[in-house]
N, C-alpha and C positions, 0 to 999 in steps of 0.2 A: 367303229375300233379304234382305241387310242392307243400308240405305240409311249410307252413309258419314257421320259424324258432322260434317262441314263443312257437308254441305246441310243435314241437320237442325240445325244451328245457322242456315244462314241463313234456312231457312222458319219457323222459332221466330220470328226479330226480322220477317219478314216479316208474321208474324199477330200482331205487337205492335201494327202500325200499320193492321193490317186490323180488329180486332176492334174492334166498337162496343158500349161498354158506358159508362155513367153516371158509375158508380164506381169505373171502369179498374181492380177488382181482378184481371179475366181478365187485363188488358193486363200487370199487376205479374207475373202467376205466370209468366205465358210468357217474358217478358224474364227472370225470376231464373232460367227452367228453363233457356233458352239460357246464361246465364252459366255455370250451374253445368255444365253440357254443354264450354263450353268451357275452363271451369278443368281441367276431370275430362281431356280430348285434352292439355292441355298440359302435366297431368300424367303420363299416361299417354306421350308420346313423351319425358319427361326418362326417365322410368323406363325403356326402352328401349334410350337411349341407354348410359344406366348400364350395364344388363343385357352390352350390346353389349361395354362397357368390361372390365368385370368377366371377360365369358365369355374376351374375348383374352388378357387377364391370366392367367387361368389355364392357359388354355392352353401360353403361353410359360412357367407354372414347369412345368405337364407335362412339355413336351419337353426344358428342360434338367434335369429329375430322369431324363430317360430317358435322354438323353444319358449324365450322368457316372453312373449305372448299366451301361451297355452300357458305357462305359472301364472302369470297376473288373472287367465282365465280362471284357472283352480281356486287361487285367492277371494278371487270373486265370489267365485260361488260358497265357496266354505265360509265368509264371513257372513251371506245372505239366511243358510242356512243356521249357522249360529243367532243370526239375529231375529229369528222367528222364536226363541227360546227367552228372549229377553223381552219385558214392557215398553211400552214407548217410552220411557226417559231415556232408557239406553239407546233407542233409535237415532238419538243426532250423532253418540259417536260412530255408530254405524255407518251414517251418511258420510259424516267427515272421510273415514276411512274407504268407501265405496270411492266416493268423490275423489281421492289421492290413488286409488288403484285403475281410475279410468283415466286419471291426469298421467300415468304410466305408460297405458295401452296405447293410446294417441300418439305418442312419440315413435312406439313399437311399429305402430301400423305403417308412418311414413317410412319410418326404415325401411319396411318390408316392403314396401313401393319403390322405392328407391334400389335396392336390391336387387327387383323383377327388373325394370328399367336396364340397368346395368347390365344383366344379362341378355335382355333382348338386343342394348347396343354389341354385345360380342356377340350375340348370333347372325348380326347384322354383319361384322366386321369378316365371319367368315366363311359367310356366302360369298365375299369379293376376293377370294381369296383365287388366284389364276391356277386354273387346271393345263396338262400338257398341252402341247402346241398340236394342232391338227396338220392333216396331208397338204390342205391349199395354205397354212400358216409356212410350213417348210419351204411350199413352191415358192412362195410371195418371195423367201429368204433368195431361195435361188436364183430364182428369175432376178430378181435387184442385180443379183452378183453377175449377170452373164453380159458376155459382150454383143452376143446379138439374140436380141427379144424373142423367146419361144415359149408361151406357156405351156405348148407339149413338153418340149424335153425338160422343161422346169417339171412339169408333174411326172415323168417318166424318171428321171434322176431323183425325184423325193422317193418314189414307188423303192428307186432301188436302193437309196440309202436307207428307207424303211426295213427293206428287205435284209439287207446288210448287217442293221443295226441286229436286226432279233435274231441273224446267223452267228454274229460274234456273241452272242448270250448264251 
């Protein structure tokens, strides 16, 4: 079960006020952890907006290239059918038109291939977006800020923090 990042940030902010420490080091550590999680959340949201825009642009390019390809294929077919109605002397014109159309199709194939590569690159970026932090990640942050290192206290504090955040929601 992953707790939403917003809840973890709220819980960390609550902990900053609840931690009783004479030197304030744990408070500062927890506050800095909340700030960093908030910054990561903003960056993640920004990346998702950018990703969606790039995917939309890639799809539009891909659709445009596919439409041009289909139009070129239809024109080739129309010329092929028309050529069957004419005698051999007019076939030279047909061959020239046919070659011109295939010259148009090759760059369209290349553009289609490039658009597909671009979309696969965007998909790879999407897979690298960071998910919400886990219970162990929160416990590790808390453990790092403890004066007396105790994994049991860090895990218990992380559980309490997640429960408090869910309760605040």
